[in-house]
BAFI-3210 file (N, C-alpha, C; in Angstrom, 3 decimals, decimal comma, padded with zeros to 6 digits):
// residues 221
n [1|2|3|4|5|6|7|8|9|10|11|12|13|14|15|16|17|18|19|20|21|22|23|24|25|26|27|28|29|30|31|32|33|34|35|36|37|38|39|40|41|42|43|44|45|46|47|48|49|50|51|52|53|54|55|56|57|58|59|60|61|62|63|64|65|66|67|68|69|70|71|72|73|74|75|76|77|78|79|80|81|82|83|84|85|86|87|88|89|90|91|92|93|94|95|96|97|98|99|100|101|102|103|104|105|106|107|108|109|110|111|112|113|114|115|116|117|118|119|120|121|122|123|124|125|126|127|128|129|130|131|132|133|134|135|136|137|138|139|140|141|142|143|144|145|146|147|148|149|150|151|152|153|154|155|156|157|158|159|160|161|162|163|164|165|166|167|168|169|170|171|172|173|174|175|176|177|178|179|180|181|182|183|184|185|186|187|188|189|190|191|192|193|194|195|196|197|198|199|200|201|202|203|204|205|206|207|208|209|210|211|212|213|214|215|216|217|218|219|220|221]
n.u [090,702|088,045|085,450|085,669|082,949|080,004|080,389|077,782|076,856|076,769|077,759|078,948|081,178|082,263|083,894|085,107|087,009|088,636|089,274|091,847|093,612|094,328|096,260|098,128|098,581|101,456|103,250|104,619|105,850|108,209|108,009|105,647|104,390|105,357|104,095|101,422|100,911|101,990|099,466|097,472|098,918|098,221|095,137|094,910|095,870|094,658|092,001|090,268|089,547|092,426|093,982|093,184|092,647|090,902|087,726|087,963|090,720|091,478|090,747|091,834|094,589|094,836|094,054|096,564|098,017|096,830|096,830|100,722|101,251|101,776|099,479|098,859|101,676|103,275|104,646|106,799|104,903|106,146|106,528|106,167|104,207|102,010|098,357|097,858|099,442|098,126|096,678|098,925|100,602|098,702|097,655|099,850|100,173|097,354|097,417|099,460|098,515|096,230|096,583|099,120|100,255|102,286|103,794|105,236|105,780|102,557|103,586|105,277|103,098|101,316|102,837|104,109|101,844|100,833|102,875|102,679|100,292|100,826|102,942|102,024|099,314|100,812|102,377|099,987|098,790|096,054|097,521|100,766|102,361|102,716|102,744|104,623|105,110|102,491|101,361|104,003|103,065|100,351|100,667|102,737|099,638|098,811|099,229|100,815|097,789|097,037|098,559|098,101|095,342|095,996|097,680|096,220|093,219|094,460|095,426|093,200|091,862|093,279|092,483|089,945|089,176|087,460|086,757|088,380|087,626|086,108|087,718|089,478|087,540|088,100|090,750|090,081|088,023|089,171|090,788|088,874|088,681|090,728|091,223|089,661|090,192|092,732|091,637|090,459|092,485|094,525|093,507|091,640|088,740|089,877|092,003|094,691|096,883|095,433|095,952|094,863|094,793|093,049|092,157|094,293|094,290|092,427|092,711|095,388|094,333|092,829|094,614|095,924|094,497|093,890|095,940|097,039|095,226|092,886|090,226|086,392|087,152|088,457|091,513|092,744|094,148]
n.v [108,171|107,236|109,271|112,500|113,973|112,621|109,813|108,982|111,255|112,540|115,721|115,456|113,174|114,781|116,821|115,150|114,630|117,336|117,368|115,305|116,044|118,581|121,114|122,221|120,765|120,266|121,886|120,829|120,944|119,293|119,701|120,039|118,316|115,627|117,408|116,689|114,190|113,864|114,988|113,119|110,944|111,695|112,348|109,008|107,695|108,995|108,308|110,944|114,345|115,722|118,561|122,181|121,191|122,052|120,181|120,549|120,610|118,339|116,734|118,375|117,221|114,968|114,900|116,395|114,541|112,033|113,233|112,610|110,009|106,556|104,494|101,800|101,308|103,209|104,604|108,451|109,110|109,790|112,619|112,962|111,675|111,832|112,317|115,222|115,578|115,889|117,888|119,462|117,274|116,719|118,671|119,395|117,602|116,430|118,777|118,138|115,968|116,940|119,074|117,985|117,621|116,556|113,442|111,981|113,786|113,992|110,904|111,638|113,024|110,709|108,368|109,639|111,190|108,439|106,850|108,522|108,278|105,545|105,889|107,636|105,856|103,111|104,750|105,550|102,945|100,434|098,190|097,021|096,104|095,556|093,722|093,464|092,037|092,027|094,611|095,651|094,865|095,522|098,336|099,052|097,717|100,200|102,272|100,826|101,285|103,192|104,748|104,201|104,603|107,604|107,678|106,774|108,606|110,602|109,418|108,977|111,801|112,503|110,886|112,262|114,975|116,959|116,945|118,169|120,786|120,850|121,642|121,636|120,251|117,023|116,154|116,002|114,027|111,801|111,531|111,067|107,422|106,989|107,867|106,323|103,846|103,771|103,727|101,598|099,754|100,683|100,854|100,576|100,320|101,530|102,398|100,939|099,857|097,887|094,441|093,722|090,400|088,065|089,880|090,904|089,614|091,142|093,858|094,195|093,471|095,625|097,438|097,587|097,633|100,022|100,930|100,318|102,147|100,715|101,172|100,212|097,950|099,269|099,663|102,311|105,564]
n.w [123,952|121,790|120,173|119,391|118,096|116,958|114,767|114,021|112,207|109,281|109,409|111,768|110,981|108,293|111,056|112,241|109,919|108,798|110,895|110,752|108,454|109,407|108,463|110,409|112,707|111,631|112,280|115,194|117,896|119,724|122,199|123,046|121,786|123,771|125,686|125,443|124,759|128,052|129,360|128,373|129,343|132,010|132,930|132,310|134,121|136,651|136,118|135,644|134,418|134,799|136,710|136,794|134,115|130,895|129,596|127,264|125,866|127,281|124,507|123,070|123,202|122,821|119,286|118,560|119,831|118,116|115,333|115,241|116,471|115,253|116,446|116,671|116,982|118,160|117,418|116,363|113,022|110,129|108,718|105,289|105,051|106,919|107,801|107,957|105,701|103,988|102,230|100,733|100,005|097,810|096,460|094,426|093,027|092,313|090,805|089,494|087,349|086,105|084,743|082,556|079,668|077,761|077,657|078,595|081,016|082,064|083,372|084,688|086,775|087,181|088,409|090,803|092,010|092,972|094,034|096,169|097,229|098,806|099,926|102,071|102,931|104,347|105,862|107,398|108,283|109,406|111,197|112,774|111,387|107,974|105,049|102,759|099,865|099,280|099,573|097,516|095,256|094,936|094,715|092,371|090,539|090,663|089,236|087,467|086,128|087,130|085,015|082,189|082,290|081,902|079,991|077,884|077,911|076,285|074,229|073,195|073,144|070,887|068,941|069,182|068,221|068,946|071,286|072,616|073,273|074,975|076,996|080,212|081,881|080,774|081,088|083,371|083,691|083,353|085,230|086,967|086,926|087,613|089,591|091,189|090,250|091,645|094,841|094,946|094,124|096,450|099,188|101,988|103,764|106,136|106,327|105,934|103,384|100,463|098,997|096,200|094,644|093,717|090,911|089,738|086,845|085,320|086,335|084,838|081,668|081,396|081,692|079,343|077,407|077,471|077,194|074,075|072,774|071,925|071,503|073,092|070,593|068,877|066,834|066,907|065,636]
ca.u [089,868|086,352|085,861|085,029|082,546|078,643|080,391|076,527|076,398|077,890|079,297|080,659|082,350|083,250|084,433|086,631|088,584|088,890|090,937|092,845|094,504|094,571|097,887|098,897|099,789|102,420|104,449|102,999|106,750|108,680|107,807|104,082|104,056|105,555|102,845|099,983|101,282|101,438|098,364|096,875|098,703|097,209|094,122|094,568|096,210|093,555|090,707|089,931|090,621|093,830|093,781|093,630|092,797|089,010|087,186|088,906|091,797|092,238|090,625|092,699|096,160|093,914|093,396|097,093|098,914|096,415|098,404|102,255|102,066|101,064|098,768|099,780|103,424|103,043|106,227|106,113|104,590|106,563|105,776|105,477|103,093|100,646|097,224|097,652|100,384|097,265|096,657|100,116|100,821|097,390|097,313|100,696|099,723|096,425|097,292|100,043|098,073|094,972|097,799|100,148|100,505|102,459|103,330|106,117|104,846|101,602|103,756|105,944|102,393|100,344|103,278|104,282|100,382|100,147|103,756|101,963|099,291|101,040|103,415|100,417|098,766|101,534|102,880|098,182|097,766|095,850|098,263|102,159|103,310|102,441|102,992|105,067|104,560|100,748|102,392|103,966|102,299|099,369|101,259|102,862|098,938|097,690|100,944|099,379|096,379|096,764|099,631|097,818|094,333|095,442|097,750|094,961|092,847|095,229|094,884|091,271|091,848|093,677|090,752|088,455|090,037|086,237|086,406|089,461|086,716|085,013|089,477|090,057|086,602|088,427|091,627|089,638|087,000|090,228|091,102|088,211|088,498|092,508|091,170|088,741|090,766|093,499|091,429|090,489|093,714|095,555|093,037|090,110|088,237|090,072|094,106|095,806|096,761|095,337|096,213|093,021|095,255|092,141|091,302|094,840|094,330|091,584|093,502|096,349|093,011|092,191|095,852|096,830|093,349|093,671|097,276|097,135|093,954|092,220|089,292|085,173|087,271|088,536|092,496|092,917|095,968]
ca.v [107,556|107,837|110,565|114,061|114,309|111,396|109,358|108,641|112,172|113,692|116,058|114,942|112,737|115,927|117,627|114,207|114,289|118,046|117,795|114,343|116,652|120,497|121,483|123,245|119,365|119,994|123,131|120,862|120,787|118,018|119,650|120,374|117,071|115,472|117,511|116,273|113,326|113,439|114,820|112,205|109,501|111,887|111,242|108,155|107,513|109,655|108,410|111,789|115,736|117,001|120,078|123,297|121,055|121,643|118,861|120,847|120,941|116,733|116,472|118,769|116,191|113,596|115,432|117,110|112,959|111,025|113,906|111,955|109,379|106,006|104,196|100,821|100,821|104,053|105,325|108,818|108,571|110,075|113,608|113,698|109,969|112,423|113,205|116,366|116,728|115,514|119,026|119,769|116,706|116,466|119,584|119,625|116,304|117,092|120,157|118,619|115,362|117,454|120,373|117,410|118,941|115,059|111,632|112,011|114,856|113,248|109,137|111,667|113,252|110,033|107,905|110,848|110,849|106,596|106,701|109,567|107,899|104,129|105,932|107,496|103,937|102,836|105,350|105,760|101,668|100,253|097,406|097,453|095,676|095,505|092,967|094,510|092,106|092,961|096,287|096,024|094,184|096,746|099,830|098,570|097,913|100,464|103,023|100,862|101,186|104,899|105,867|103,754|105,142|108,277|108,352|105,978|109,227|111,432|108,785|109,126|113,078|112,686|110,159|112,861|116,354|117,670|116,657|118,823|121,883|120,782|122,186|120,898|118,553|116,061|115,563|116,238|113,598|111,568|111,493|109,875|106,850|106,863|107,793|104,664|102,653|103,769|103,850|099,505|098,939|100,750|100,978|099,578|100,761|101,467|102,338|100,172|099,557|095,987|093,940|092,738|089,319|087,677|090,281|091,110|089,475|091,285|094,997|094,103|093,005|097,113|098,708|096,750|097,850|101,110|101,524|099,764|102,553|099,461|101,728|099,423|096,739|099,440|100,228|104,461|105,981]
ca.w [123,217|121,709|119,430|119,926|117,151|116,734|113,761|112,935|110,965|108,296|109,999|112,543|110,427|108,688|111,366|112,090|108,165|109,394|112,427|110,743|107,682|110,349|108,187|111,749|113,266|111,196|113,318|116,610|118,819|120,092|123,190|122,277|122,083|124,963|126,444|125,181|126,290|129,067|129,312|128,389|130,406|133,661|132,819|132,070|135,941|137,310|135,862|135,578|134,354|135,813|137,919|136,191|132,540|130,926|127,986|125,151|126,393|126,618|123,734|121,708|123,356|121,976|118,126|118,722|119,618|116,731|114,507|115,562|116,789|115,264|117,744|116,869|117,347|119,324|116,803|115,356|112,107|109,178|108,200|103,584|104,986|107,972|107,188|108,119|105,068|102,833|100,934|100,587|099,018|096,997|095,316|093,461|092,167|091,441|089,502|087,568|086,612|085,442|083,577|082,217|078,774|077,271|077,991|080,451|082,328|082,629|083,963|085,837|088,007|088,028|089,789|092,212|092,966|092,993|095,425|097,782|097,735|098,367|101,703|102,978|103,779|104,529|107,476|108,578|108,792|110,609|112,272|113,047|110,736|106,545|104,186|101,852|098,657|098,315|099,264|096,115|094,013|094,866|094,583|090,483|089,791|090,487|088,720|085,733|085,450|086,109|083,668|081,239|081,752|081,363|078,093|077,072|077,765|075,653|072,513|072,730|072,463|069,639|067,941|068,872|068,450|069,118|073,266|072,933|073,146|077,436|078,173|081,719|082,131|079,882|081,693|085,077|084,339|082,995|086,354|087,897|086,885|088,137|091,448|091,607|090,833|092,905|095,824|095,166|094,847|097,766|100,365|102,307|104,979|107,516|105,716|104,945|102,186|100,787|097,468|095,405|093,600|092,727|089,648|088,668|085,842|085,357|085,801|083,674|080,264|081,133|081,095|077,865|076,602|076,895|076,985|072,857|072,954|071,449|072,554|071,650|069,784|067,220|066,934|067,285|065,734]
c.u [088,960|087,429|084,806|084,062|081,447|079,593|078,948|075,635|077,252|078,447|080,404|081,528|083,906|084,589|085,799|088,276|089,019|089,999|092,249|093,389|094,532|096,546|098,888|100,065|100,928|104,022|104,450|105,207|107,102|107,601|106,367|103,850|104,008|104,597|101,726|100,057|101,517|100,187|097,358|097,186|097,857|095,893|094,004|094,458|095,575|092,041|089,651|089,935|091,606|093,094|094,111|093,121|091,310|089,009|088,340|090,126|092,395|091,824|091,701|094,611|095,345|094,296|095,674|098,463|098,590|097,746|099,399|102,207|101,080|100,447|098,794|101,513|104,475|104,315|105,080|106,154|105,381|106,379|105,161|103,843|101,875|099,477|097,508|099,191|099,322|097,118|098,061|100,253|100,577|097,693|098,080|100,111|099,066|096,467|098,158|099,294|096,538|095,896|098,369|099,292|101,676|102,698|104,273|105,732|103,516|101,941|104,113|104,764|101,843|101,619|103,827|103,452|100,389|101,673|103,447|101,461|099,804|102,253|102,188|099,436|099,439|101,631|100,738|098,129|097,838|096,971|099,428|102,847|102,094|103,089|103,725|105,336|103,544|101,247|102,888|103,703|101,069|099,428|102,193|101,209|098,519|098,414|100,636|099,187|096,013|097,099|098,556|095,761|094,157|096,377|096,445|093,982|093,516|094,860|093,760|091,279|092,178|093,653|090,183|088,275|089,183|086,141|087,719|088,084|085,765|086,568|089,430|089,242|088,108|089,876|091,171|088,654|087,948|090,273|090,367|087,847|089,686|092,345|090,231|089,264|092,196|093,200|090,843|091,967|095,334|094,651|091,964|089,727|088,689|092,147|095,050|096,093|096,759|095,581|094,922|094,258|094,190|091,626|092,434|094,746|093,355|092,544|094,279|095,897|093,456|092,762|095,731|095,682|093,641|095,395|097,722|096,263|093,214|090,780|087,820|086,344|087,219|089,857|093,090|094,846|095,999]
c.v [108,072|108,491|112,009|114,407|112,760|111,397|109,669|109,995|112,494|114,382|116,382|114,022|113,501|116,459|116,694|114,395|116,140|118,232|116,382|115,364|118,092|120,213|122,027|122,306|119,735|120,910|122,762|120,378|119,978|118,193|119,827|118,642|116,083|115,737|117,291|115,012|113,539|114,362|113,888|111,320|110,595|111,287|109,550|107,241|107,518|109,084|109,747|112,980|115,870|118,374|121,136|122,858|121,154|120,283|119,709|120,648|119,789|116,732|116,835|118,154|115,413|113,949|115,397|115,250|112,017|111,858|113,120|111,300|107,750|104,548|102,768|100,469|102,024|105,008|107,051|108,751|110,055|110,522|113,622|112,482|110,646|112,876|114,551|117,370|116,343|116,635|119,268|118,260|116,287|117,406|119,506|118,515|116,764|117,879|119,645|117,118|115,967|118,409|119,167|117,756|117,301|114,388|111,588|112,977|113,613|112,172|110,093|112,274|111,648|108,646|108,256|111,037|109,123|106,213|107,206|108,923|106,392|104,788|106,116|106,227|103,528|102,916|105,547|104,225|101,564|099,412|097,813|097,411|095,693|094,723|093,262|093,504|092,255|094,008|096,386|095,195|095,238|098,637|099,938|098,326|099,010|102,286|102,673|100,769|102,468|105,357|105,443|104,254|106,614|108,879|107,430|107,560|110,369|110,838|109,425|110,801|113,301|112,184|110,970|113,882|117,077|118,168|117,682|120,505|121,761|121,390|121,334|120,465|117,043|115,730|115,027|114,813|112,036|110,915|111,022|108,376|106,451|106,824|106,914|104,207|102,348|103,358|102,419|099,303|099,005|101,580|100,733|100,488|102,171|102,006|102,023|099,544|097,692|095,955|093,350|091,521|089,126|088,647|091,294|091,155|090,453|093,500|095,352|093,910|094,870|097,783|098,465|098,075|099,408|102,463|101,730|101,116|101,725|099,805|100,874|099,032|097,935|100,316|101,590|104,718|106,866]
c.w [122,876|120,520|119,227|118,972|116,563|115,343|113,189|112,297|110,635|108,659|111,290|111,679|109,291|109,094|112,333|110,956|108,870|109,834|111,437|109,557|108,602|109,902|109,770|112,653|113,009|111,729|114,755|117,305|119,301|121,700|123,279|122,239|122,784|126,207|127,113|125,665|127,096|129,981|130,042|129,098|131,959|133,863|132,762|133,388|137,045|137,813|135,815|134,779|135,427|136,125|137,212|133,929|132,259|129,722|127,040|125,550|126,293|124,985|121,993|122,323|123,091|120,048|118,039|118,642|118,412|115,913|113,670|115,009|116,303|115,895|117,473|117,615|118,057|119,019|116,805|113,699|111,196|108,650|106,543|104,937|105,670|107,284|106,949|107,062|103,932|102,311|100,444|099,934|097,538|095,940|093,877|092,495|090,642|089,677|088,435|087,095|085,647|083,890|082,776|081,112|077,284|077,815|078,991|081,149|082,847|083,320|084,720|086,918|088,151|088,948|091,033|092,912|093,509|094,916|096,171|098,025|099,369|100,466|102,419|103,218|104,285|106,266|108,762|108,522|109,800|111,979|112,473|111,991|108,849|105,682|103,230|100,654|098,660|098,301|097,999|094,894|094,039|093,863|092,647|089,883|089,707|089,982|087,602|085,311|085,639|084,902|082,754|080,605|081,780|080,283|077,073|076,768|076,765|074,116|072,153|072,741|070,871|068,634|067,471|069,354|069,134|070,519|073,272|073,140|074,648|077,673|078,843|081,566|081,801|080,718|082,906|084,767|083,640|084,426|087,445|088,562|087,713|089,279|092,065|091,616|091,840|094,371|096,216|095,043|095,972|099,065|100,719|103,445|105,969|107,572|105,689|104,198|101,797|098,984|097,121|094,685|092,972|090,981|089,194|088,004|084,496|084,934|084,878|082,397|080,257|080,610|080,168|077,148|076,077|076,624|075,035|072,001|071,194|072,230|072,298|071,106|068,153|067,816|066,779|067,008|066,090]
res [g|g|d|r|y|d|q|t|t|f|q|g|r|l|s|k|i|q|e|l|i|d|m|r|s|i|l|t|t|d|e|e|l|e|a|a|q|a|r|l|a|a|f|k|k|l|g|r|l|p|d|g|v|s|d|g|d|m|w|e|a|q|k|t|v|d|a|i|i|h|g|p|t|g|e|k|m|w|l|p|g|r|m|s|m|f|v|p|m|n|v|p|a|t|a|g|m|i|m|a|r|s|v|p|v|t|l|f|w|q|w|m|n|q|t|y|n|v|v|n|n|y|v|c|r|a|g|p|e|v|d|m|g|p|l|a|q|s|y|a|m|a|v|t|v|s|c|s|i|a|v|g|a|g|k|l|l|q|a|f|p|k|l|q|t|f|g|i|f|v|p|y|l|a|h|d|p|i|a|k|s|s|f|e|l|l|r|n|d|v|h|p|v|c|a|y|p|g|r|a|d|q|v|f|r|l|a|e|t|l|r|s|g|n|i|d|g|h|e|r|a]
***
């Protein structure tokens, strides 16, 4: 238990994140996982480092177990939802969202991104169980908002063609509020999915405004 790096400093928090998303964890075999678990169990039983094991070895064992085993349940986490899959799952989705040039492609990548978000949050949840009702509601709202903002940004480009001179920065800027809304709807400070039912009306009003193209009270063709 405990943290290897000082979480009161930026560098310590950055180092922890780098460990969490370390893709090398994907290649860990069952035998390596069992050896890491045995090493941690020996330390807990003895109350000290096992013979022939260094402090660094123990931290590596802890890293291996944390990357694969869900702490509250003690079960192996589903591979696509683990933090070690954060980069290989996010890079294609982000590229797809930024480079999408048609409504169907835009909707597909927005849906794919939000689906991954909810999978990641469920797999890495802080507790043993998740209320599936709020989870489904949060997922539906996140997909609705992200797709609406993305399509609304496309309408904005049609209404103001000069914006296209900014090139790739336009879809990137559109993606920024999508990421913020997704974070609010699907996450809280400690990973488990969190719904905000009281904000549903506001969220859907925003989504409808962007979907219809009624920006600043003026209908856009």
